[in-house]
C-alpha angles and dihedrals in degrees: 000000000000135000130225134181125237111281095230098235115207100202113018119189124262126222112266096191145330124245124200099193129224126273108232143138132240139179110022092342105306108165114229145145117250101213100170104044129187095267088061096053097095093044092049099036125187088034117082106179143356120197122187118198130180133153142136090207110098093208088066095062112008096100092058125181111309122198111325133158132242133186135171106017146054128256121209115194116190114188113202093177133357140042127273127179115217123200132167144186092258092064097257119140136173144160116236111206142174110325093358130131133211114200112193127183105200094189112163092358152304138185106229138183131193114191127173118248093202133072097197141018131057126320117189138159148094140271117205125190115212119192122236120224115251091256093059103039094100097039121126115281116261134192139190125182109200116194116214092254090060097055108101114239139179135186141206131169108321096346135091119186125196109200108209095163137003124008135302132170091357091304119121116222129237092259134035129190123194104209105029093035093203121201115199118175131171106208124201111189130184115223109293095006119140132213133192130195127183115231133174110248089236094062120096112231142179140174126216117198115209100167129030121340139287132219127207129205089248088066096253117138118206112207128206116293094020130117119217115207107209119224119249095226113176108248095019111140105196148309131295120190136171129202119239126230094303133059105277134205125188141157120234115202129180138157146166111267118242093210090210129131114275119214115177135179109174109292094001119085116180137145102254139030090243090058090049092052089051092050091053092048091049090052093048093049096043094251099114091118095042 
């Protein structure tokens, strides 16, 4: 662990709006909340989707996500609690456990499954979709399973930060990306504790509170199970947030927008309709990995 002082931001971002998310189901009937929906993709470029799931009722998650395709983007699964077995058509396999992350670059294509390895208890976590630039959409698939113990962390008074991607407090995260420059932090704050993070004013950013509540300098309070989209104010230099009266946990996500066309059909995300049609044909003819 290391400690770091507040960075003394001069112009922290305000909250542009709050988003509640939509209750839905995916896979073979897994109940979840879709927080970052398709209408927000352009506003939060390069991020395409954020799902939050959490239940101690096995019927809500036991069917999992049987074989399904992906092409053209990355998936980042962060398991707060529970066990999920991952397998794919390239022969990769891994067990995602408490506090672990699986970072998958689908690239030109993969058939993937995610199935619970528990029949009772709580399963909770997030899946984030991160777009790939046009130049990388047909690259070879890539995976990294990151156990909880391998995720860099640091602490200072009242705050623990898990650095999944990017950099915070002088600590490099488990994953780095050159073009999209994603920042993915899991923040644990004691009541009343404050946290600051520098961000370029060009990056899109949002915070999702999953325990407690957060307060921003602008006076906005973000309650549990709400996403705060942060304003892209010219000259802003980061985000400052403060926990309310209860212990608070939240994820802070930011990235540099690609500013490229987004064409999506279910699990395929390309730049043009022609590329989408090709992806569907490749899947139907068994050439997704070709």
